[in-house]
Phi, psi and omega in degrees: 000337180293141179103343180215150177281152179287135170282125186247128172260122177244131176238129180248118167272140180207152172204116180052043176251032190296336183283347180237351193295313184307311180305321180293314185293321181292327179289338174276314179298318184292357168297335184053036184277128184290341180242047183264132167245111182241122183233144175242137186233112179245143189280011184102042179302149177237018185252020189082017178288318181303322180294318184296309178311309176313324188292339182239013185297331181292343182262358184262149182272336173197153168203167177199153170226112182204152165310136178226192179260023185117184191292318181306310180307313180297315185292315175305318176305315179290325172300318179291348180254342183303145181230359186287175172273331186237145186219150167197163174237156184236106182299148191279015169242007179243180177206146177296156167275139183307133171083014183291323181296317188293329175300309185289325178293321181297320172296318184288357178288342174273121180297343179284339180286129180248337178213143177234124186248113168259213180225172186222144166273126187257123192219157174273172175309326179290357195065023169283125181286123175278305172194182174244138183286164178266348183097168174309138182278115178232117181260095200304333177242027176216082180305316184298317178285328177295320179280323183292321183263339170027058169268099179256131164270089187302317182308317183264011170247120191250139180231152172292145181302327182293336174303311184293329170305319179284315184282323177118186184276173172292140180294103185292351181271003182252131188243347187239323198242020179300326175285315188294329182287317180304316185302314183298316172298315173307310178304319181286339174274325191238350186057215190255359180294141178066021175267126182243133180251129177232152182271007179297135170276119190251333190219143171257114189263115186283117175256098178230170194294327179283336185297145189298325181304324184271318198263340186238047193292329181289330175298307178314307184302314177298314184289330180290308176307318182289318179298311180295322180294320182294323174301312183293320182290327187282340174261011184057043173298134184306140169060027190308308187303324179296312180284348180228056180294327176267004180219091182288146176296140174223000181256135173256128173247140179258111180248045188293325191257002188256139176301121186303323173296323177295318187289322176293318184292335175292321184288317179301325180284332174299309185294326179294317181298315166310306182308305186301313175308309192284334179285315191266320183271315189267338183065027177258084199286336183287317178288326170306310182303317189297317176295321180296330179296343182265354180289123178262108190309329191287340178278358182267147172279157185325301183295334177276334172294334179287323182295315180309309181299312182301320181287320175312314175294314186283328173291337175277323186239349179232076186295161188303325179288336177283329174299317182301316183294320177310316185282335177286336183271348185284000000 
């Protein structure tokens, strides 16, 4: 790749995001990146988005505006057309940081690089900075934890397009967790080799009342349970149906070439994370206990064993309502 710029494919899925779309488009085009393939897939917007897209259409590699089956479908349409070496999608309420693609290209000059994880600025509509992200979590000596917790900051995480060809497209039945679920499949296929983390701010991530991250938390929770129950069931994890009585597995995964111990350890980390979430965030002691029962302690690293044991004690002796009282007295 040295001596020539890597071709970078960016896809923007959009639907009725006209108030933000132009900033998104300009942030990509203003990169002035010579080997850019930029495509927009609009889901049939009625808010003036099409007029905005037409304003810049001569600079686009492809665009369309037609009804689709949701965000995952729109991104997959882009994937099927993409011809670059590097791929990512940029939602139509976010925008790239100046110079982002040059930073990405420099990292992919190394042929061993498979993934580049940067950081993002999280901001409000007023352009007030809330915070800067730490980037996608990668536990370099713990693949099971990286799969099990699978916290990916998708906007600032770029992959080689060939990875998508190998792992497969996004799951179109998912509308909130398609990036996390794909990241889990990627890690099962490729492991941690070739992942590069950089401190550069690559993307500006908009936090607003209508964004899915803010307004549709229940949808995220339902899909988390669906993905984890399906993952656990597909690798024959003990007592899967006991832990997910109200969320039956419906996604079939094929793990024929993945080490069974790795899969089991990954599920233990998933259940540990669920227990932590339901205890501390949802204040649901019974579900926290239930998920904790499924964790196989021997699969955890030392620091995570401490979390496991702390949760065992707290779910037994310090139910959430007592924690609330304790906090008010502090």
